[in-house]
C-alpha positions as CSV (number, residue, x, y, z in Angstrom):
1,M,24.4,45.4,-141.8
2,K,24.6,41.8,-140.7
3,D,21.1,41.9,-139.1
4,A,19.6,43.5,-142.2
5,A,21.1,41.0,-144.5
6,A,20.1,38.1,-142.3
7,A,16.4,38.7,-143.0
8,H,14.9,35.9,-145.0
9,A,11.6,34.0,-145.0
10,F,13.0,30.4,-144.7
11,Q,14.8,28.2,-142.2
12,H,17.9,26.1,-143.0
13,V,17.0,22.4,-143.1
14,D,18.3,20.7,-140.0
15,W,20.4,18.2,-142.0
16,C,22.7,20.9,-143.4
17,R,24.0,22.0,-139.9
18,S,26.9,19.6,-139.7
19,A,27.0,18.8,-143.4
20,N,29.5,18.8,-146.2
21,L,29.0,18.9,-150.0
22,Y,30.5,16.6,-152.6
23,Q,30.3,17.6,-156.3
24,V,29.6,14.9,-158.9
25,N,30.6,15.3,-162.6
26,L,28.5,12.5,-163.9
27,R,30.0,12.5,-167.4
28,Q,33.5,11.9,-166.1
29,Y,32.8,10.0,-162.8
30,T,32.8,6.6,-164.4
31,P,33.8,5.1,-167.8
32,E,30.1,4.6,-168.4
33,G,29.1,8.1,-167.3
34,T,25.6,6.9,-166.2
35,F,23.4,7.3,-163.1
36,A,23.6,3.5,-162.6
37,A,27.4,3.5,-162.7
38,F,27.7,6.4,-160.3
39,A,25.3,4.6,-157.9
40,R,27.9,1.9,-157.3
41,H,30.1,4.6,-155.6
42,L,27.4,5.5,-153.0
43,P,28.6,3.0,-150.3
44,R,32.2,4.4,-150.6
45,L,31.0,8.0,-150.4
46,R,28.9,7.3,-147.4
47,T,31.9,5.7,-145.7
48,L,34.0,8.7,-146.6
49,G,31.4,10.8,-144.7
50,V,29.7,12.6,-147.5
51,D,26.3,14.2,-146.5
52,I,25.1,16.1,-149.6
53,L,25.7,15.2,-153.2
54,W,25.6,17.9,-155.8
55,L,25.0,16.5,-159.3
56,M,26.1,18.7,-162.2
57,P,23.3,19.3,-164.7
58,V,21.3,16.1,-165.5
59,H,19.4,17.6,-168.4
60,P,19.9,17.1,-172.2
61,V,22.6,19.2,-173.8
62,G,21.8,21.4,-176.8
63,R,23.1,20.4,-180.2
64,K,23.0,23.8,-182.0
65,H,26.3,25.6,-181.6
66,R,27.5,22.8,-179.3
67,K,31.0,23.1,-178.1
68,G,33.1,19.9,-178.6
69,R,31.6,16.5,-179.3
70,L,29.4,16.3,-176.2
71,G,28.8,20.0,-175.4
72,S,28.5,21.8,-172.1
73,P,26.2,20.4,-169.4
74,Y,25.2,24.0,-168.8
75,A,23.7,24.4,-172.3
76,V,20.3,22.9,-171.3
77,A,18.0,21.9,-174.0
78,D,15.1,20.7,-171.9
79,Y,14.3,21.3,-168.2
80,G,11.8,18.5,-168.1
81,T,13.9,15.4,-168.7
82,V,17.4,13.9,-168.4
83,N,20.4,13.6,-170.7
84,P,20.2,10.2,-172.4
85,E,24.0,10.1,-172.0
86,F,23.2,9.4,-168.3
87,G,20.2,7.1,-168.5
88,T,16.4,7.5,-168.2
89,L,14.1,9.3,-165.8
90,Q,13.5,6.0,-164.1
91,D,17.3,5.6,-163.7
92,F,17.5,9.0,-162.1
93,R,14.6,8.2,-159.8
94,R,16.3,5.1,-158.6
95,L,19.5,7.0,-158.0
96,V,17.8,9.6,-155.8
97,Q,16.1,6.8,-153.9
98,A,19.5,5.0,-153.4
99,I,21.1,8.3,-152.2
100,H,18.4,8.7,-149.6
101,A,18.5,5.1,-148.6
102,A,22.3,5.6,-148.0
103,G,21.6,8.4,-145.6
104,M,22.6,11.2,-147.9
105,H,20.8,14.1,-149.6
106,V,21.0,15.3,-153.2
107,I,20.9,18.7,-155.0
108,I,21.0,19.1,-158.7
109,D,22.5,21.9,-160.8
110,W,19.9,24.4,-162.2
111,V,20.7,26.8,-165.0
112,A,18.1,29.5,-164.9
113,N,20.1,32.3,-166.6
114,H,20.3,30.8,-170.1
115,T,19.3,27.8,-172.2
116,A,20.7,26.1,-175.3
117,W,19.8,27.6,-178.7
118,D,17.6,24.6,-179.4
119,H,15.6,24.7,-176.1
120,L,11.9,24.4,-177.0
121,W,11.3,27.8,-175.4
122,V,13.3,29.5,-178.1
123,T,10.6,28.7,-180.6
124,Q,7.6,28.6,-178.3
125,H,8.4,31.7,-176.3
126,P,11.0,33.9,-178.1
127,G,9.9,36.9,-176.0
128,W,11.5,35.3,-173.0
129,Y,15.0,35.8,-174.5
130,K,17.4,38.7,-174.5
131,K,17.9,40.3,-177.9
132,N,20.7,42.2,-179.7
133,A,20.3,45.7,-181.2
134,Q,18.7,44.1,-184.3
135,G,16.1,42.5,-182.2
136,E,17.5,39.0,-182.6
137,I,18.1,36.4,-180.0
138,C,21.8,36.3,-179.5
139,A,24.6,34.4,-177.6
140,C,24.8,35.1,-173.9
141,E,27.5,37.5,-172.7
142,Y,29.0,37.5,-169.2
143,D,31.2,40.0,-167.5
144,N,33.6,38.0,-165.3
145,G,35.2,41.2,-163.9
146,R,38.2,41.0,-166.2
147,E,36.6,40.7,-169.6
148,I,33.4,40.0,-171.4
149,E,32.9,36.3,-172.1
150,C,30.7,35.3,-175.1
151,W,29.0,32.0,-174.4
152,T,28.3,31.0,-178.0
153,D,26.4,27.8,-177.1
154,V,23.7,29.4,-175.0
155,V,21.2,32.3,-175.2
156,G,20.2,34.5,-172.2
157,L,16.8,34.5,-170.6
158,D,15.1,37.9,-170.0
159,Y,13.6,38.1,-166.5
160,G,12.0,41.4,-167.4
161,Q,9.3,39.2,-169.0
162,P,6.9,38.3,-166.1
163,T,5.5,35.2,-167.8
164,L,8.9,33.6,-167.6
165,W,8.9,33.5,-163.8
166,P,6.0,31.0,-163.3
167,A,7.3,28.7,-166.1
168,M,10.8,28.6,-164.6
169,T,9.4,28.1,-161.1
170,E,7.2,25.2,-162.3
171,A,10.1,23.6,-164.0
172,M,12.1,23.7,-160.7
173,L,9.1,22.3,-158.7
174,Y,8.8,19.3,-161.1
175,W,12.1,17.8,-159.9
176,V,11.2,18.3,-156.2
177,N,7.7,16.9,-156.6
178,A,8.3,14.1,-159.0
179,F,11.8,12.9,-157.9
180,D,12.1,14.1,-154.3
181,I,15.4,15.9,-154.8
182,D,16.5,18.0,-151.8
183,G,17.4,21.3,-153.5
184,Y,19.4,23.1,-156.1
185,R,22.8,24.5,-156.9
186,C,21.9,27.5,-159.0
187,D,24.4,28.4,-161.8
188,V,25.4,32.1,-162.1
189,A,22.6,32.9,-159.7
190,G,23.7,36.5,-159.4
191,L,22.7,37.2,-163.0
192,V,19.0,36.3,-162.2
193,P,17.0,38.8,-160.1
194,I,16.9,38.0,-156.4
195,A,13.2,38.7,-156.4
196,F,12.8,35.7,-158.8
197,W,14.8,33.4,-156.4
198,E,12.8,34.6,-153.4
199,Q,9.5,33.6,-154.9
200,A,10.9,30.4,-156.3
201,R,12.3,29.5,-152.9
202,A,8.9,30.1,-151.3
203,A,7.2,27.8,-153.8
204,L,9.8,25.1,-153.4
205,D,9.7,25.2,-149.6
206,A,5.9,24.9,-149.7
207,A,6.4,21.6,-151.5
208,K,9.3,20.4,-149.4
209,P,11.9,22.2,-147.3
210,V,15.0,22.5,-149.6
211,F,18.6,23.5,-149.5
212,M,19.7,26.2,-152.0
213,L,23.3,27.0,-153.1
214,A,24.0,30.1,-155.2
215,E,27.0,30.2,-157.5
216,A,27.4,33.8,-156.5
217,T,28.6,35.9,-153.7
218,G,27.0,38.7,-151.7
219,A,25.0,39.0,-148.5
220,A,21.8,40.0,-150.2
221,L,21.6,36.6,-151.9
222,H,21.0,35.0,-148.5
223,R,17.4,36.3,-148.7
224,A,16.8,33.3,-150.9
225,F,19.8,31.0,-150.6
226,D,21.2,29.0,-147.7
227,M,24.7,29.2,-149.1
228,T,26.9,31.3,-151.5
229,Y,30.4,30.8,-152.8
230,D,33.4,32.0,-150.9
231,W,35.7,32.7,-153.9
232,D,37.7,35.1,-151.7
233,L,38.9,32.2,-149.5
234,Y,39.7,30.1,-152.6
235,D,41.8,32.9,-154.1
236,L,43.5,33.5,-150.8
237,L,44.4,29.8,-150.4
238,L,46.0,29.9,-153.8
239,R,48.1,32.9,-152.8
240,V,49.1,31.1,-149.7
241,A,50.2,28.0,-151.7
242,R,52.3,30.2,-153.9
243,G,54.0,32.0,-151.1
244,A,52.1,35.3,-151.8
245,G,49.8,35.2,-148.8
246,G,50.0,34.3,-145.1
247,P,48.4,34.4,-141.7
248,A,47.7,38.1,-141.8
249,D,45.8,37.8,-145.0
250,L,43.7,34.9,-143.6
251,A,43.0,37.0,-140.5
252,A,41.8,39.9,-142.7
253,W,39.6,37.6,-144.8
254,L,38.0,36.2,-141.6
255,Q,37.3,39.7,-140.3
256,R,35.6,40.7,-143.6
257,R,33.6,37.5,-143.6
258,Q,32.4,38.0,-140.1
259,T,31.6,41.6,-140.7
260,E,29.9,41.5,-144.1
261,Y,27.8,38.4,-143.8
262,P,25.1,37.4,-141.3
263,R,26.3,34.7,-138.9
264,D,23.8,32.2,-140.2
265,A,24.7,32.8,-143.9
266,L,26.5,29.6,-145.0
267,R,29.6,30.0,-147.3
268,L,31.0,27.3,-149.5
269,C,34.7,26.6,-148.9
270,F,36.6,24.7,-151.5
271,T,39.9,24.0,-153.1
272,S,38.4,22.9,-156.5
273,N,35.3,22.5,-158.5
274,H,34.5,21.8,-162.1
275,D,35.3,25.3,-163.4
276,K,38.5,25.6,-161.4
277,N,39.7,22.1,-162.4
278,S,38.9,22.3,-166.1
279,W,39.9,25.9,-166.8
280,E,42.5,27.0,-164.3
281,G,44.3,23.9,-163.1
282,H,44.3,20.6,-161.2
283,D,45.2,20.3,-157.5
284,V,48.8,19.5,-158.0
285,E,49.7,22.3,-160.4
286,L,47.7,24.9,-158.4
287,F,48.6,24.0,-154.8
288,G,51.6,21.8,-155.0
289,D,52.8,20.7,-151.5
290,A,50.4,23.1,-149.9
291,F,47.3,21.2,-151.0
292,E,46.5,19.2,-147.9
293,A,47.1,22.2,-145.6
294,C,44.7,24.3,-147.7
295,A,42.2,21.4,-147.7
296,V,42.4,21.3,-143.9
297,L,41.7,25.0,-143.6
298,A,38.7,24.8,-146.1
299,A,37.2,22.1,-143.9
300,T,37.7,23.7,-140.5
301,L,37.2,27.4,-141.0
302,P,33.7,28.8,-140.7
303,G,31.8,27.5,-143.8
304,L,30.5,24.4,-145.4
305,P,33.3,22.4,-147.1
306,L,33.2,21.0,-150.7
307,I,35.0,18.1,-152.2
308,Y,35.1,17.9,-156.0
309,G,34.7,14.3,-157.1
310,G,38.1,12.9,-157.7
311,Q,40.0,14.9,-155.1
312,E,40.0,12.0,-152.8
313,S,42.1,10.1,-155.3
314,V,44.5,13.0,-156.0
315,L,43.0,14.9,-158.9
316,D,46.3,15.5,-160.8
317,R,44.9,16.4,-164.2
318,R,42.4,18.8,-165.8
319,L,39.2,17.0,-166.8
320,A,38.0,17.9,-170.3
321,F,34.7,19.8,-170.2
322,F,33.1,19.1,-173.6
323,E,34.4,15.6,-174.2
324,K,34.4,12.2,-172.4
325,D,37.4,12.1,-170.0
326,P,36.8,9.7,-167.1
327,I,38.5,10.3,-163.7
328,A,41.4,8.0,-163.0
329,W,40.5,6.7,-159.6
330,K,43.8,5.1,-158.7
331,R,44.1,4.2,-155.0
332,Y,42.0,7.0,-153.3
333,A,45.2,8.3,-151.6
334,R,43.5,11.3,-150.0
335,A,40.4,9.4,-148.8
336,P,41.9,9.0,-145.3
337,L,42.4,12.8,-145.0
338,Y,38.9,13.6,-146.2
339,Q,37.3,10.9,-144.0
340,W,39.1,12.4,-141.0
341,L,38.1,15.9,-141.8
342,L,34.5,15.1,-142.4
343,A,34.3,13.1,-139.2
344,L,36.0,16.0,-137.3
345,K,33.2,18.3,-138.5
346,H,30.4,15.8,-137.7
347,D,31.8,15.1,-134.2
348,N,32.5,18.7,-133.1
349,P,29.5,21.1,-132.9
350,A,32.0,24.0,-132.7
351,L,32.8,23.3,-136.4
352,W,29.2,23.1,-137.5
353,N,27.8,25.4,-140.1
354,G,26.4,29.0,-139.7
355,A,25.0,29.9,-136.3
356,A,25.0,26.3,-135.2
357,G,28.8,26.4,-135.0
358,A,31.3,28.8,-133.4
359,D,33.1,31.8,-134.8
360,A,36.9,31.5,-135.2
361,E,39.0,33.2,-132.6
362,L,42.5,34.0,-133.8
363,L,45.5,32.9,-131.7
364,P,49.1,34.2,-131.6
365,D,51.7,31.9,-133.0
366,A,54.9,31.8,-135.1
367,P,54.9,34.3,-138.0
368,Q,54.2,31.6,-140.7
369,V,51.5,29.8,-138.6
370,F,47.8,30.5,-138.8
371,A,46.2,29.5,-135.5
372,F,42.6,29.7,-134.5
373,R,40.1,28.2,-132.0
374,R,36.4,27.5,-132.5
375,S,34.6,27.0,-129.1
376,L,31.2,26.3,-127.8
377,P,30.2,25.3,-124.3
378,G,31.5,21.7,-123.9
379,N,33.4,21.6,-127.2
380,S,36.5,23.3,-128.5
381,V,38.7,22.8,-131.6
382,T,42.1,24.5,-131.9
383,L,44.1,24.3,-135.1
384,R,47.6,25.5,-136.0
385,V,48.6,25.3,-139.7
386,N,52.1,26.0,-141.0
387,L,51.6,28.1,-144.1
388,S,55.1,27.7,-145.4
389,A,57.6,25.2,-146.7
390,R,59.8,25.9,-143.7
391,P,59.5,23.8,-140.5
392,V,58.3,25.6,-137.4
393,P,60.4,24.7,-134.3
394,P,58.6,24.1,-130.9
395,R,57.9,27.2,-128.9
396,D,55.8,28.3,-125.9
397,G,54.7,24.7,-125.2
398,E,53.5,24.2,-128.8
399,E,54.7,21.3,-130.8
400,A,56.9,21.6,-133.9
401,L,55.2,21.7,-137.3
402,P,56.7,20.3,-140.5
403,P,56.5,22.2,-143.7
404,W,52.8,22.7,-144.6
405,G,51.9,20.7,-141.4
406,W,49.2,21.2,-138.8
407,A,48.4,20.3,-135.2
408,L,44.9,19.8,-133.8
409,D,43.6,19.9,-130.3
410,V,40.0,18.9,-129.5
411,T,38.3,19.2,-126.1
412,G,34.8,18.1,-125.2
């Protein structure tokens, strides 16, 4: 199964092999909420060790049926320009150039499943949209596995209409060709046919080799995408933080991951993102004292780690989604932790992404300790993490671990 799922027509870009990802909520990142204001953070982020910046949607937000005062960034009104809230097209071009000059890459959010009600395609190409029983364009519905969500501010695109495919592909090519972006994070990618993504990926790579992240899970998506979301790991880390999961659960997760996915399929590991923070909870309320231990696991287990902008300064509140609500940057209290973790990954090929890195070998330890080693010839990283609020006394030559503490050993 792993070999069959591994078949794809693209190669990962070399720069993703030891990389991490940093998500930027432009609206909330600075008081100004502009491209230019965010650019002032680039030296700090490069010092932190960030490799790839993911910008949430840069496009104009629809006004019809808008939620809140500013609306959802994922209710796109025009694929061909930028949200004036952020600046101009020239401002965006300067930002991309500054990111590249700083030695980083940039991907932008792409919303291919739906548009705002007042997107120009609604009037120009109504046949490209899904209809209700009465034949009317209607609000997009989404089955999240627990309930049917009605997204009242957007309307769903119908990929059964073949003329939609080249239009959407051309829209994606524009940002690569005109602004030299390095790829896309594709919103609800699993709701769009994989065949569309495969042909779009081929067209994009013909223009410039890109990096593609699907907001979805499933081995088949790796036919078109470099990386998919590891929601299972996120859910498991939450259980661990609440005392409802432990080393055996992580071992079972790792076994599933290494069985169900091809070795070179990159998985996104995270403790937060815009959805989790705004709708489910901030780092402190979700993880409590276990947060840093979970962040260490997300950064060292097989996968590509994500930092959601603000986490390096202890993201201790939920950011509003439809209103202006700037991050309170305070003193960057967790920046040293993230800087250490990102450098650890850069400096140790055993921790690199996909087939460039090593699998995780589980090691015996105390009942509440999750221990593993990732080894390549000439380089080995061993990590022990206490998954409990109880201290672990020294044993069998291993050092003691404080509550939610960890110990690291690197050779080579």
